[in-house]
N, C-alpha and C positions, 0 to 999 in steps of 0.2 A: 462413454466414461469421461467424467470430468472431476478432477480432484485438485484441491488446493492444500498444500502443506505450509503452515506457518512455522518455519524453522526457528530454533532458539536464536534470538538476535538481541538479547537484553532488552533495552527499551526501543529497539529499532525494528526494521522490516527486512525480511528475506523470505520470499514466497516462491516455492517450487510448485509449478502448475503443470499438470499432465492432462491430456485429453486424447480421445480417439480410441484405437484398439488397445484394450487392456494388456494384451501380450506384447505389443510394440507401440507404446504411446508416443505422441509428439509432446514437446515440452517447451515452456518458456520459464524464465527466471526473472523475478522482479525484485531488485535491490539485493544487497549482500551483507547487510548488517555490519558487524565488526569483524576484526581479524579472527576471532574465535568462530564466527559463522563461516568464514572462508574455510577453516579447517574441517568443519562439519561437512561442507559441500564437497571438498576434495576427497574425503574418505569414501564418498559414493562414486567418485569419478576415477580414482586411481585404478588402472588395470582394466577399465571398462570403456574402451574407445567407442563402443556402440551407443553410449549415452550422449546424445547431442541435444542442443537447444535451438529451436527456430528463432528465438529472440531473447536477448537480455535487455531489460529496461532498468536504467538507473534513474530513478524518478527526479532526484534533485541533489544538491550538494551537501546536505546535512550528513555529518559523520556517522550517525546511526543507520544510514542507508547506503553509504558508499565506502566507508573505511575498509570493509572486507573486500570490496571490488578491486582495490589497489593490488593486493597480492594475488587475487584470483585471476585478473587479466594478465598479470606478469608471469603466472605459473606456466612452466613448460608444457604441461598437459592441457592447457587451455589455448586452443587455436581457432583461427577463423573458420576452419572446417567443422569445428565442434560447436561454435556459436555463430550462427549464420547471419545474424544482424545484431547490432547494438544501437539502442536509443539512449542518448545522453546529451544534454545541453551544457556546454562549457563556455569558457571565455572566448574561444575562437568563433563561436556562433553568435555571441551576443554583445561582444565588446572588444575593443582593441587593447584593453587592459590585460596584462598577463596575470593569471591567477597563480596561486601558491599552494603548497602542501598537497593534500590528497588528490584534488581535482587536476592539478597541473601534471602530477606524475601519472595519473590515470590517463589523461589525454595523450601524453607522449607515448605511453605504452600502446594505447589503441592505434595510434598512427604507426609506430615502429613495427607492430605485428600485423598491420594492414587488415584490421577488422573492417567489416562492412558497417561503417559508423554513420548513422543518420542517412544512409544511402537513398532510402525511399523518399527522403525529403530534400534531395539534391545536395546532400551533405551540408545543409543549412539548419538553422534552429527549428526544433519541433514545436509548433504552436498552432492554435486554432484561430481562425479569423473571428472578429467581433460579431459579425452579422450572419454567419452561416457555419455549418460543419464541413469538414473535409470529407471526401468520399471514403467509404469504409476500406480498410486495408485487409487483404486476404493473405493469411499465412498458410504455409504448407501444412497439410493435415486437416484443414477445414476451419481453423479459428478465424473469426472475423472481428476486427478491432475498429472501434470508432473513437477517435481522439476527442477528449472533453476539456483538457487543461494541459498547459497554460495558454493564456493569450499573449499577444505581443506586449501588452501593458505590463504584465508580470515579469516578462523577460527584460524589458527596459529597466524596470526597477532593480532587478538583480544586477544588471550591468553597472548601475551606478554605485552599488554596494559590494561589488564582487570581492575585492581583496579583504575588506573588513569582515564580511560575513564568513568567508572561507577561513580566515584566521581565527574566528570565534567558534568554529565548529565544535572543537573540544575544549576551548577556553584554556588551553595549555595543560589539560588534565590527561592522565592515563585512562585507558579503558576501564581499569578496575575502579578508579576514583569516580568516573562518570556513572558507573552502575551501582554505586552505593545508594540505598534507599534513603530518601529525605523524609523528614517528619511531615505530618499533616494528612496522612491517608485516612480514609473513612474506616473506622475500626468497629466491626460488628459487635465484638464482645464488650465494648465500652458504650457505644451509642445505641445498640439494638438495631432493628431494621430501619433503614433510612425512610424518610417521608418522601416517597416517590413523587406524589402529585405536586408537592411543594418544590421539589427539585426540578420537575419538568416545567414549572411555571417561571423558572429563573430566566430573566430577559437574556436573549441571545446577543452576543457581541462577536462579530466576525474576527477571525485571526488576521493580523496585519503583518506578520513576520515575512520578510522578503523571500528567503529561501523556500519556505512552505508554499508561498504563492506561485513559485516557478515549477511546482511539481507536475510531472507528467501523470495525468489520470486518464483512464479510458474504460470504455465498455467492451467486454469480450463476450462474443456469442459463438456457440457451437451447436450445430445440429447433430445430435448424438444418434448415429446409426445403430448403436448398441443399446439404445433405450427408446425404441419405437419412434425414432426420428425427432424426439423432443428437443426443442431449442433451449439450451441452457445459457443463462445470461448472468454475468458477474461484473460488477462495477469495482474496479481497482482504483482507489482514490489517492494513493500516496499520502502526502500531507496537504493536499490541495485545499484552497479556500472555498468555503461554502458558497459564496456569491458567484464564483466562477462556475462551479458545478451546477448551481441553480440555473444560470443563464444557458449553459450548454445543454442541459437536460431539457429545458423548455424548448430550445430550438429543435432538439431531436423529437420531442413529442409532437410539435407542430409539423415537422417533416413527415412523421409516420401517421399523423391524424389520430392520435390517441391521447387520453387524458392523464394516464399514469404509466410509468415504465415498470414493467413486471420483471423483477430480478429474482434469481435463485439465491444470490449471495451478494453482500456488500462488504468489501474490506474497508472498515470504518476509517475515515480520514484521521490522520495525525494521532493514531493510537487511542482514539476515543477522547480526544480533547473536547471540552465543552464549547470551544471556539471554532470548531470545524464541521459540526453536524447541526444544521439549523432546522427548526420546525418547517420552514418553507421547503427545504430540500426533501425532507421526509414526506411532505405532502405530494411530491412529484413521483414518488416510487411506491411500489408494493414489494416487499422483500421477506423472504423466509429465514435466511441465515445471515447473521451479523458477526463479522470476524474482527477480533481485537488482537493486535500483535504488540505486546509489551510485557515486561516483567514489573512495571510500576516504578522503576528506579528513575531518579533525576527529576521527573515532572509529576509523579503520582498519577499517571494515567492507568486505566481510563477514568475520566472524571465522572462522578455519580450523576451530574446533570445530563451528560450525554446519554448514558444508559437509560436514565429516567425518561428522557424525550423519546427514545426508541421504543421502550416497552409500553408507553402510554399512547403512542401514535398508531400502533398496529391494531387492526380489527380482527386479526386471526392469530393463532398461536405461532410464536417465532422461536428461533434458537439463537442463543448467544454462545460464541466460541472463543475461548481464551487459550493462548499457547503457553501460558504460565499460570500457576496458582500464586496469588499475591494478596497482600493486605488490601490492596485497592479493589480487587474484584471479588474478594471473599464474600461480601454481603449479598451478592446476587445468587449465591448458592442456597439461600434461604428457601425452604419448601413453601413457607407461607407467602412470600413475595411471588414465587414462581406460579403458585396456584392463582393468586389474586390477579396477576397481570398476564397470565397465560403465556409463559415462556419456559423453556428448558435451558439450563446453563451447562456447558460442557467444558471440562478441564482436562489437562494431561493426567495420565496415570500417576499415582503417588511416586515421587522420586524421579520423575521424568519431566522434561520440558519439550515444547513443540507439540503441534496438533495437526492432524489431517482431517479435512472436511471433504467428504465424497458427496457429490450432488447427483 
C-alpha cells in the first residue's frame, strides 16, 4: 500500500504519505501548509498516540510550506517519539545570519524539544553534491529515499538572502489576505478550451527565486509486499528548480543504467508553475499520476503551460490530480480535452477540499 494525501493547504503543500501494511502503515509528512492545515493535522492526531511519522520534511522556508509547522512542532502532542526525524535547512545550517519569524521560531522549538533534526546528515545542511548522488536513505517500514535537491549552490544563495526572503514570506499579509484569488486565471466559460499545443510550445524559463531553489526534493521508492512486491516510485519536488532536478535525475539514470525514470507519481513542483516543470525534465521520466497541490490563490497556479507540457509529453494515458476545484484547474475537466490528450482529471468531492491518491 502506498497513498499520498494532499491536505487542504490553500496555495501551499502538506502531504500525508502512508506506505506498508494497510492496517498499520508507516508514515511521512511533507510540509505543513498554513496554520489552518496544522489544525487539520492535529484533528487526526489528538488522542491517537499510535499515529507516528518516520519523517517530517519541511522542504523550504516559504510560508505556504512551513507556516503550519510552527504551531505543529510547538504542540504538546507532537514529540520526538512521534516524529522520528525532521529534515529542514535553516540559518544555522547555511549561514551565520540569524533568521527571523517562522523559521527562527521553528528552529528554536526543534532544538528545545530535542527532535532528531537533520541527524542523518550530521546535523548539517541537507544537500546533494554537484557531481554525484548521496547513497539512498532507508526508513523504517521499507521506504527508500534518494535526495535530488538542493545543491550547495542553492543553499549558498539562500544564505545571502536569508533575512530578506524570510521577511517577505507573507509580505506582511495575513493568511486570509494571501489566499484571496487574484485575477488572470484561465476562464473556461469565457475562453473555451485552451489551445493546448500552443501552450505547450511556450518557451520554458526556469524559476530563479531563491527559496524555491533551496527546496528539498527526493525520490521515494517502496517495494510493496501487499501488491506483488511491485516497486512504487514517487518524486516529491517541493518547489525545486527544474534545472537542479534535471541534473540529479540524469545522474540517477546514469547510475542505474537506464534511459528514463519510471514513476508512479510526481508531486508537480511549485504547484504547477510554468517555471518549474521543463520539457527536458519530462523527457527524463515516465509517469502515470501528476499531483497538483494548490487552490489557485495568490499566483493562479497551476499554470496552463505546465499542464499542457505534461499532457502533450506523455505517450500513454495519465491522471491529473487536484486537491481543490478552482478557476485555474477547471478547464482540464473538459471531456473533449481529456479524450484528445488521453488523460483523466480528478478533483475533490463537491464541497470538500483535499485529495487522496492510492498507488
